[in-house]
C-alpha positions in Angstrom: 28.5 -10.5 -124.2 27.5 -7.7 -121.8 29.7 -7.2 -118.7 28.6 -8.3 -115.3 27.7 -6.1 -112.4 31.0 -7.3 -110.7 33.0 -6.2 -113.7 31.3 -2.8 -113.9 31.9 -2.3 -110.2 35.6 -3.1 -110.6 35.9 -0.6 -113.4 34.3 2.1 -111.2 36.2 1.1 -108.1 33.0 0.6 -106.1 31.2 -2.4 -104.7 28.6 -4.4 -106.7 26.2 -3.4 -104.0 26.8 0.3 -104.8 26.1 -0.4 -108.5 22.8 -2.1 -107.5 21.8 0.8 -105.4 22.3 3.2 -108.3 20.1 1.2 -110.6 17.4 0.8 -107.9 17.5 4.6 -107.2 18.4 4.2 -103.6 18.7 7.3 -101.4 21.8 6.1 -99.6 24.1 6.9 -102.5 25.0 10.4 -103.7 23.5 11.8 -106.9 27.0 12.4 -108.4 28.1 8.8 -107.9 24.8 7.5 -109.2 25.1 9.6 -112.4 28.7 8.3 -112.9 27.6 4.7 -112.5 24.7 5.0 -114.9 26.8 6.8 -117.5 29.6 4.2 -117.3 27.1 1.3 -117.5 25.6 2.8 -120.6 29.0 3.3 -122.2 30.0 -0.3 -121.5 26.7 -1.9 -122.4 25.8 -3.2 -119.0 22.2 -4.3 -118.9 20.6 -4.2 -115.4 17.1 -5.0 -116.6 16.3 -8.3 -114.8 14.4 -9.8 -117.7 17.1 -8.9 -120.3 19.8 -10.1 -117.9 18.2 -13.5 -117.3 17.6 -14.0 -121.0 21.2 -13.2 -121.8 22.4 -15.5 -119.0 19.9 -18.3 -119.9 18.6 -17.9 -116.3 15.3 -19.4 -115.1 12.4 -17.0 -114.7 11.4 -18.6 -111.4 12.7 -19.1 -107.8 11.5 -22.3 -106.2 9.8 -22.1 -102.8 9.4 -25.2 -100.6 7.1 -25.1 -97.6 7.9 -28.5 -96.0 5.9 -28.3 -92.8 2.4 -28.3 -94.2 1.8 -31.9 -93.4 2.2 -31.2 -89.7 1.1 -27.6 -89.3 -1.6 -26.1 -91.4 -0.6 -22.9 -93.3 -3.1 -20.9 -91.3 -1.1 -21.7 -88.2 2.3 -21.1 -89.7 4.6 -18.2 -90.3 5.1 -19.5 -93.8 2.4 -17.2 -95.3 4.3 -14.1 -93.9 7.6 -15.5 -95.4 5.8 -16.2 -98.7 4.3 -12.7 -98.8 7.8 -11.1 -98.5 9.3 -13.5 -101.0 6.6 -12.7 -103.6 6.8 -9.0 -103.0 10.6 -8.9 -103.5 10.4 -11.2 -106.5 7.9 -8.9 -108.1 10.2 -5.9 -107.6 12.9 -7.8 -109.7 10.4 -9.0 -112.3 10.8 -12.7 -111.2 8.2 -15.3 -110.6 8.1 -17.9 -107.8 7.2 -21.6 -108.1 5.6 -23.1 -105.0 6.4 -26.8 -104.7 3.6 -28.9 -103.3 5.8 -31.6 -101.7 6.2 -31.9 -98.0 8.7 -33.9 -95.9 6.1 -36.8 -95.9 5.3 -36.8 -99.6 8.6 -36.0 -101.5 9.6 -38.9 -103.7 12.6 -37.2 -105.3 15.4 -35.1 -103.9 14.8 -31.4 -103.7 17.6 -30.7 -106.2 16.2 -33.2 -108.7 12.9 -31.3 -108.5 14.7 -28.0 -109.1 16.6 -29.3 -112.1 13.4 -30.7 -113.6 11.8 -27.2 -113.3 15.0 -25.4 -114.3 15.0 -23.5 -111.0 18.0 -21.3 -110.5 17.6 -20.9 -106.8 15.3 -22.1 -104.0 14.0 -21.0 -100.7 13.1 -23.5 -98.0 10.6 -22.9 -95.2 10.0 -25.5 -92.5 13.2 -27.5 -93.2 14.1 -29.7 -90.2 17.5 -30.9 -89.1 16.4 -34.5 -89.3 15.4 -34.3 -93.0 17.3 -37.1 -94.8 17.4 -35.0 -98.0 19.2 -32.1 -96.3 22.7 -33.4 -97.1 22.5 -32.6 -100.9 21.4 -29.0 -100.2 24.8 -28.3 -98.4 26.7 -29.1 -101.6 24.4 -27.4 -104.1 25.8 -25.4 -107.1 22.7 -23.1 -107.0 21.8 -20.6 -104.2 19.7 -22.2 -101.5 18.2 -20.1 -98.7 16.8 -21.8 -95.7 14.6 -19.7 -93.4 15.2 -20.6 -89.7 17.6 -23.5 -90.5 21.4 -23.2 -90.8 22.6 -25.5 -93.5 26.2 -24.4 -93.2 26.8 -25.2 -96.9 28.6 -23.6 -99.8 25.8 -21.5 -101.2 23.2 -21.7 -98.3 22.8 -18.5 -96.4 20.6 -18.5 -93.3 17.7 -16.0 -92.8 16.2 -15.9 -89.4 15.3 -13.7 -86.4 17.7 -13.2 -83.5 15.7 -15.8 -81.6 18.1 -15.8 -78.6 17.6 -12.0 -78.2 13.8 -12.4 -78.6 13.6 -15.0 -75.8 15.8 -12.8 -73.5 13.4 -9.8 -74.2 10.4 -11.8 -73.1 12.0 -13.4 -70.1 13.4 -10.1 -68.8 10.0 -8.5 -69.2 8.3 -11.3 -67.1 11.0 -11.0 -64.4 10.6 -7.3 -64.3 6.9 -7.9 -63.8 7.8 -10.0 -60.7 7.6 -13.6 -62.2 10.0 -16.3 -61.2 8.1 -19.6 -61.8 8.1 -19.3 -65.6 7.1 -22.3 -67.7 8.1 -22.9 -71.3 6.1 -24.5 -74.1 8.7 -26.1 -76.3 8.1 -27.0 -79.9 9.4 -29.7 -82.2 12.9 -31.1 -81.4 13.7 -31.4 -85.1 13.2 -27.7 -85.6 16.4 -25.8 -85.2 14.6 -22.5 -84.3 12.6 -24.3 -81.6 15.9 -25.6 -80.1 17.5 -22.2 -80.2 14.5 -20.7 -78.4 14.5 -23.4 -75.7 18.3 -23.1 -75.2 17.9 -19.3 -74.8 15.2 -19.8 -72.2 17.2 -22.4 -70.3 20.5 -20.4 -70.4 18.9 -17.2 -69.3 17.0 -18.6 -66.4 20.0 -20.7 -65.3 22.0 -17.5 -65.1 19.2 -16.1 -62.8 19.0 -19.2 -60.7 15.4 -19.7 -61.9 15.5 -22.7 -64.3 13.5 -25.8 -63.4 13.2 -28.7 -65.9 9.8 -29.5 -64.6 8.5 -26.2 -66.0 9.3 -27.3 -69.6 6.5 -28.8 -71.7 6.8 -30.5 -75.1 4.6 -29.2 -78.0 4.8 -29.0 -81.8 4.0 -25.4 -82.9 0.3 -26.2 -83.1 -2.6 -24.7 -81.3 -3.8 -28.2 -80.3 -0.5 -28.9 -78.5 -0.8 -25.6 -76.7 -4.3 -26.5 -75.6 -3.2 -29.9 -74.3 -0.3 -28.3 -72.3 -2.6 -25.6 -71.0 -4.8 -28.2 -69.4 -1.8 -29.8 -67.8 -0.6 -26.4 -66.5 -4.0 -25.6 -65.0 -3.8 -28.7 -62.8 -0.2 -28.4 -61.6 0.7 -27.7 -58.0 2.2 -25.4 -57.1 1.0 -23.3 -60.0 3.2 -21.4 -62.5 2.9 -17.7 -62.5 3.8 -17.3 -66.2 4.3 -19.3 -69.3 6.3 -18.5 -72.4 5.4 -20.3 -75.6 7.8 -20.9 -78.4 5.1 -19.7 -80.9 1.9 -17.7 -80.7 -0.4 -20.5 -81.7 0.7 -22.6 -78.8 0.2 -19.6 -76.5 -3.3 -19.1 -77.9 -4.2 -22.8 -77.4 -2.9 -22.7 -73.8 -5.0 -19.6 -73.1 -8.1 -21.3 -74.4 -7.6 -24.3 -72.1 -6.8 -22.2 -69.1 -10.0 -20.1 -69.7 -12.1 -23.2 -69.9 -10.8 -24.5 -66.6 -11.4 -21.2 -64.8 -7.8 -19.9 -64.8 -7.7 -16.2 -65.5 -5.1 -14.6 -67.8 -3.3 -12.5 -66.6 -4.8 -12.4 -63.1 -3.8 -16.0 -62.3 -1.2 -16.7 -64.8 0.6 -14.5 -67.4 1.2 -15.7 -71.0 3.8 -14.6 -73.6 4.0 -15.9 -77.2 6.5 -15.6 -80.0 5.9 -14.5 -83.7 3.3 -11.7 -83.4 0.7 -13.3 -85.7 -2.4 -11.2 -86.4 -4.7 -13.5 -84.4 -2.8 -12.6 -81.2 -4.2 -9.1 -81.3 -7.8 -10.5 -81.1 -7.5 -13.0 -78.3 -9.1 -12.1 -74.9 -6.9 -10.8 -73.5 -4.7 -9.7 -76.3 -1.5 -11.7 -76.4 1.8 -10.2 -75.4 4.4 -11.6 -77.8 7.9 -11.3 -79.3 7.3 -9.9 -82.8 9.5 -11.1 -85.7 9.4 -9.6 -89.2 8.2 -12.5 -91.3 7.7 -10.4 -94.4 11.1 -8.9 -94.0 12.7 -12.3 -93.7 11.0 -13.4 -96.9 12.3 -10.3 -98.7 15.8 -11.0 -97.3 15.6 -14.6 -98.6 14.9 -13.5 -102.1 17.6 -10.8 -102.1 20.2 -13.4 -100.9 19.5 -15.4 -104.1 19.6 -12.3 -106.2 22.9 -11.2 -104.8 24.4 -14.6 -105.5 23.3 -14.4 -109.1 24.7 -10.9 -109.5 28.0 -11.9 -107.7 27.3 -9.5 -104.9 28.9 -10.5 -101.6 26.2 -11.4 -99.1 26.3 -12.4 -95.5 26.0 -16.1 -94.7 23.8 -15.3 -91.8 21.1 -12.6 -91.7 19.4 -12.1 -88.3 16.5 -9.6 -88.1 15.9 -8.1 -84.7 12.6 -9.1 -83.0 10.8 -6.7 -80.6 8.6 -7.1 -77.5 5.0 -6.4 -78.2 3.3 -5.6 -74.9 -0.5 -6.2 -74.8 -2.7 -7.5 -72.0 -1.8 -11.1 -71.3 0.9 -10.3 -68.7 0.2 -8.9 -65.2 2.3 -8.1 -62.1 3.1 -11.0 -59.8 3.2 -10.2 -56.2 
């Protein structure tokens, strides 16, 4: 039986990650060390080829991907496609396939782990998992790697991949304050969504520190454009008016902007709008949407790599947070 990457690393007195870098021809490793690793691997019979490795270990050729929010939010209004793009791209690099499960929270009739066992899945990535899902308990004790995007399972083999949502909210709020805004509304999303709750808490904490938080400025949505449209109509009629709104996702921001426009409220002259996600559609709204950009494709890639690292016994962080960035466009104006 060929040795594992962990055994090879121990023999060379380097980390498994360094061995992986050598075989992936990474530039952040010296040529001398790379040559020594490859020579020792050949001598000891280490087989890095993903296909040969999984055959020798009787490993499944597929990683399962569950997109559980499709019943509530259409894929075209979801970050799931960006996550999936990154997952598929990284899986292809390692010569793996992905299996997309068609179940949603509303249609699943078996546990997620039973479905994985039936399909001989060696690892799974969950998108749209909510904290009130009754099947979530089993995932915490799984013996295969489970990666949840935007939901912290706090289990044995369940790393979290997400954006630094708190930092992203702080970026957007500070920008609005710097532009003179103090009456800043928030379009909250689903209470069962951990990422929504994190974004709302960050909004509340930040404005409380500034003495600007008002509970009456908070509106309940559900990540959809329709909920943003409904809230936009409510905001258009409120007295005194808000000077800015911050939506927990771009689609709610876009829906709100549409409603405001129909009721004669100008963006950004009368009210400024900030979203979160940086979806492509936000570039084409009128005006173009200022937003907090998160790297959805990068998050998908990181999710697959976490599973790969677990298979290869490479230590990986339990929490991976990618930094978002402020994307300034035309939907925010100065408030006098």
